[in-house]
Structures are given as structure tokens and as C-alpha cells.
C-alpha positions as CSV (number, residue, x, y, z in Angstrom):
1,X,10.0,14.4,5.8
2,X,8.3,12.1,3.3
3,X,10.3,10.7,0.4
4,X,8.6,9.4,-2.7
5,X,9.8,6.0,-3.8
6,X,10.5,5.7,-7.5
7,X,11.0,2.5,-9.4
8,X,14.2,2.4,-11.5
9,X,13.4,2.8,-15.2
10,X,15.1,0.6,-17.7
11,X,15.1,1.1,-21.5
12,X,15.2,-2.1,-23.6
13,X,16.4,-1.7,-27.2
14,X,16.0,-5.2,-28.8
15,X,14.7,-6.0,-32.3
16,X,13.9,-9.6,-31.6
17,X,10.4,-9.1,-30.1
18,X,10.2,-12.4,-28.3
19,X,13.5,-11.7,-26.5
20,X,12.4,-8.1,-25.8
21,X,9.1,-9.4,-24.3
22,X,10.9,-12.0,-22.2
23,X,13.4,-9.4,-20.8
24,X,10.5,-6.9,-20.3
25,X,8.4,-9.3,-18.2
26,X,11.4,-10.5,-16.1
27,X,12.4,-6.9,-15.3
28,X,8.8,-5.9,-14.4
29,X,8.6,-8.9,-12.1
30,X,11.6,-7.4,-10.3
31,X,9.6,-4.2,-9.9
32,X,11.5,-2.2,-12.5
33,X,9.6,0.2,-14.8
34,X,10.4,-0.7,-18.4
35,X,10.2,0.8,-21.9
36,X,10.7,-1.3,-25.0
37,X,11.9,-0.2,-28.4
38,X,12.8,-2.3,-31.4
39,X,15.3,-0.2,-33.4
40,X,18.3,2.1,-32.7
41,X,16.8,5.4,-33.8
42,X,13.6,4.9,-31.7
43,X,15.8,3.6,-28.8
44,X,18.0,6.7,-28.9
45,X,15.0,9.0,-29.1
46,X,13.4,7.3,-26.1
47,X,16.6,7.6,-24.2
48,X,16.8,11.3,-24.8
49,X,13.1,11.7,-23.9
50,X,13.1,9.6,-20.7
51,X,16.7,9.7,-19.4
52,X,16.3,6.1,-17.9
53,X,18.4,4.6,-15.1
54,X,19.8,1.9,-17.3
55,X,19.8,0.6,-20.9
56,X,19.7,-3.0,-22.1
57,X,20.9,-2.7,-25.7
58,X,21.2,-5.2,-28.5
59,X,24.0,-4.7,-31.0
60,X,22.4,-6.0,-34.2
61,X,19.7,-3.4,-34.6
62,X,17.9,-2.1,-37.7
63,X,18.3,1.5,-38.8
64,X,21.0,2.4,-36.3
65,X,23.2,-0.3,-34.8
66,X,23.8,-0.7,-31.1
67,X,27.4,0.4,-31.1
68,X,26.4,3.7,-32.6
69,X,23.5,4.1,-30.1
70,X,26.0,3.4,-27.2
71,X,28.4,6.0,-28.6
72,X,25.8,8.7,-28.9
73,X,24.4,8.0,-25.4
74,X,27.9,8.1,-23.9
75,X,28.6,11.5,-25.4
76,X,26.0,13.1,-23.0
77,X,25.3,10.6,-20.2
78,X,26.9,8.1,-17.8
79,X,23.8,5.9,-17.7
80,X,24.8,2.2,-17.4
81,X,24.5,0.3,-20.7
82,X,24.4,-3.5,-20.8
83,X,25.0,-4.9,-24.3
84,X,23.3,-8.1,-25.5
85,X,24.7,-9.8,-28.6
86,X,25.3,-13.1,-30.4
87,X,28.9,-12.0,-31.1
88,X,31.2,-13.6,-28.6
89,X,34.8,-13.0,-29.8
90,X,37.2,-11.0,-27.7
91,X,37.4,-8.3,-30.4
92,X,33.6,-7.9,-30.5
93,X,33.5,-7.5,-26.7
94,X,36.3,-5.0,-26.7
95,X,34.6,-3.0,-29.5
96,X,31.3,-3.1,-27.5
97,X,33.0,-1.9,-24.3
98,X,35.0,0.8,-26.1
99,X,31.8,2.1,-27.6
100,X,30.8,3.2,-24.1
101,X,29.0,0.1,-22.8
102,X,29.5,-0.9,-19.1
103,X,28.8,-4.6,-19.6
104,X,28.4,-7.3,-22.2
105,X,26.3,-10.5,-22.3
106,X,26.4,-13.1,-25.0
107,X,23.2,-14.6,-26.3
108,X,21.8,-17.0,-25.2
109,X,22.2,-15.6,-21.7
110,X,20.9,-16.5,-18.3
111,X,18.1,-14.2,-17.2
112,X,19.4,-14.5,-13.6
113,X,22.8,-13.2,-14.7
114,X,21.2,-10.3,-16.6
115,X,19.2,-9.4,-13.5
116,X,22.2,-9.6,-11.3
117,X,24.2,-7.3,-13.6
118,X,21.3,-4.9,-13.7
119,X,21.2,-4.7,-9.9
120,X,24.9,-4.3,-9.7
121,X,25.0,-1.3,-12.1
122,X,22.0,0.3,-10.5
123,X,23.6,0.0,-7.1
124,X,26.7,1.7,-8.4
125,X,25.1,4.8,-9.8
126,X,21.7,5.2,-8.1
127,X,21.5,5.8,-4.4
128,X,17.7,5.7,-4.5
129,X,18.0,2.1,-5.6
130,X,20.6,1.1,-3.1
131,X,19.1,2.8,-0.1
132,X,22.5,4.4,0.4
133,X,23.7,8.0,0.1
134,X,27.4,8.9,0.1
135,X,28.9,12.4,0.3
136,X,32.7,12.6,0.8
137,X,33.4,10.2,3.8
138,X,29.8,10.3,5.0
139,X,27.7,7.2,4.3
140,X,24.0,7.0,5.1
141,X,22.2,3.7,5.0
142,X,18.6,4.9,4.4
143,X,17.0,1.5,4.9
144,X,18.7,0.7,8.1
145,X,18.8,4.4,9.2
146,X,22.5,4.1,9.9
147,X,25.2,6.8,9.5
148,X,29.0,6.3,9.2
149,X,32.1,8.4,8.9
150,X,35.3,6.7,8.1
151,X,33.6,3.5,9.3
152,X,32.6,5.0,12.6
153,X,28.9,4.4,13.4
154,X,27.1,7.6,14.5
155,X,23.9,7.4,16.5
156,X,21.3,9.9,15.4
157,X,17.8,10.7,16.6
158,X,14.9,10.5,14.1
159,X,14.9,14.3,13.4
160,X,18.7,14.4,13.3
161,X,18.6,11.7,10.6
162,X,15.9,13.5,8.6
163,X,17.9,16.7,8.7
164,X,21.1,15.0,7.6
165,X,19.3,13.1,4.9
166,X,17.9,16.4,3.5
167,X,21.5,17.8,3.3
168,X,23.1,14.6,2.0
169,X,20.5,14.2,-0.8
170,X,21.3,17.7,-1.9
171,X,25.1,18.3,-1.5
172,X,26.1,21.8,-2.4
173,X,22.6,23.2,-2.1
174,X,22.1,26.0,0.3
175,X,19.0,25.7,2.4
176,X,17.5,28.7,4.3
177,X,16.0,28.0,7.7
178,X,12.5,28.3,6.5
179,X,13.0,25.7,3.8
180,X,14.6,23.3,6.4
181,X,11.7,23.8,8.9
182,X,9.2,23.3,6.1
183,X,10.7,19.9,5.1
184,X,11.8,18.5,8.5
185,X,9.5,20.2,11.0
186,X,6.3,21.0,9.0
187,X,4.4,21.2,12.3
188,X,6.4,24.4,13.2
189,X,5.2,27.8,12.1
190,X,8.6,29.5,12.3
191,X,10.1,31.8,14.8
192,X,12.1,29.1,16.6
193,X,15.7,28.2,16.6
194,X,15.1,24.5,16.1
195,X,17.2,24.4,12.9
196,X,20.2,26.0,14.5
197,X,19.9,23.7,17.5
198,X,19.8,20.5,15.4
199,X,22.6,21.6,13.1
200,X,24.6,22.0,16.3
201,X,23.7,18.5,17.4
202,X,24.7,17.1,14.0
203,X,28.0,18.8,14.0
204,X,28.9,17.5,17.4
205,X,28.1,14.0,16.4
206,X,29.6,14.1,12.9
207,X,32.8,15.7,14.1
208,X,33.1,13.7,17.4
209,X,36.4,12.1,16.4
210,X,37.9,15.3,14.9
211,X,36.5,14.7,11.4
212,X,36.3,17.7,9.0
213,X,33.2,19.8,9.0
214,X,30.6,18.9,6.4
215,X,27.7,21.1,7.3
216,X,28.7,24.8,6.8
217,X,27.0,28.0,7.7
218,X,26.3,30.4,4.8
219,X,26.1,33.7,6.6
220,X,22.8,35.5,6.3
221,X,21.2,32.6,4.4
222,X,21.3,29.1,6.1
223,X,23.3,25.9,5.8
224,X,24.9,23.7,3.2
225,X,26.5,20.2,3.2
226,X,29.7,20.2,1.2
227,X,33.3,18.9,1.5
228,X,36.0,21.6,2.0
């Protein structure tokens, strides 16, 4: 199974063009995809169009201020928002965070600190960025190809790992056997019981210490990973 790598997309909403350009270049150097806007209305419109992974948001914006942009984003999305502002009082910080922002940096700020906070928030919300998938008590480290349940390391073969990754990336989705074969065993033409055999292998390994079942049979259809 081949997985397409996607660069995290960050929306920058900052009316000071030199600051916006500086942040833009630094984020691009870290291999992020960036979109820059210079006022609140355009920033909000771009957010709704693109649904980015994270927003870097100035407070003092023309047309629509950053607090209102944050409030409107938060009504429909949990996307991380990092506020940038020259206002550094406690009340200002509380107001910014209460508007729905996740973090607050006071200008002038260290670009290293901004980048660190961007990484931290992306790790929190985006498994594709962290290389980690979590479902219930199951943890898959995609980069290291490691699997854990309750801290217990589980050894999987390459195909077992691919099959579990398919389920873990799509919790609650029921896959029929043909779909699974097509994604994990594209070399097969059907008619075998390879899916049933490997689901059995996974269950034995995932439930080796008496853990609850995660991969369930949907009678007459196929399999689904879900917590019950």
C-alpha cells in the first residue's frame, strides 16, 4: 500500500507585509506549504476555502480583526490557531485565548519559538505530521513501523503492518474483502482467503495479553476497526 505524503498547510494572516514574508519564508524552509493573506476578511475566506492544518493569525488586522477571525474559525473548526500580537498584557492574552486561539506569541518574537510551537500543535492534531496514529489504546509509529497496546510492543510482519495501518487510518470504516485485497495485496486477483488469514494473525497479536478486540467482523460485508 502506498501512502501519499502531504506537506502540512499553514495559513498566515498578517497585515505587516515584511513580517508576513519573513514568517512565510521560514515556514517554507521547514517544508510547510504556506498561504499568506493581509486582512481578516481575506484570511477567513481562505481558511474556509482551504481548511489548512494551522493558522498563524495577527490580532491587529484591517477590515476584520484577528479576535473575530479566531471566533468565526472556532465555530466550525478545531484547527490550531497561533496568535501574534504586540499586546502583551495578561488581559490581552486571556482575551486572545478565550476567542478560540490555542497559543499566543508577543511581537517581537523568536522565529525558533514560533516554529517550535507550530510543530507542537501539528503533532497534537495531525497524525500525518507526527508519523503516529492512535486509535483507542492502539498506537502505531509509522516512521519506525512499531505498534503498541498499553505500552506493550507488538511485532508485526510487513503485510500485517500495512493491513493494520489501513484499518487504523480509517477507524469506523467497514472494508469489504475486495477493497482490502486491492489496497494491501494488489498483486492478488481475488478468490483467496488471504484477508481472513491476516485478520486472524492481527487479532492474535493484538489480543495476546487479553486486550479488548479492535478489529471486528461485519457479517456478510468485511471488517472494521473500532473500540467497543
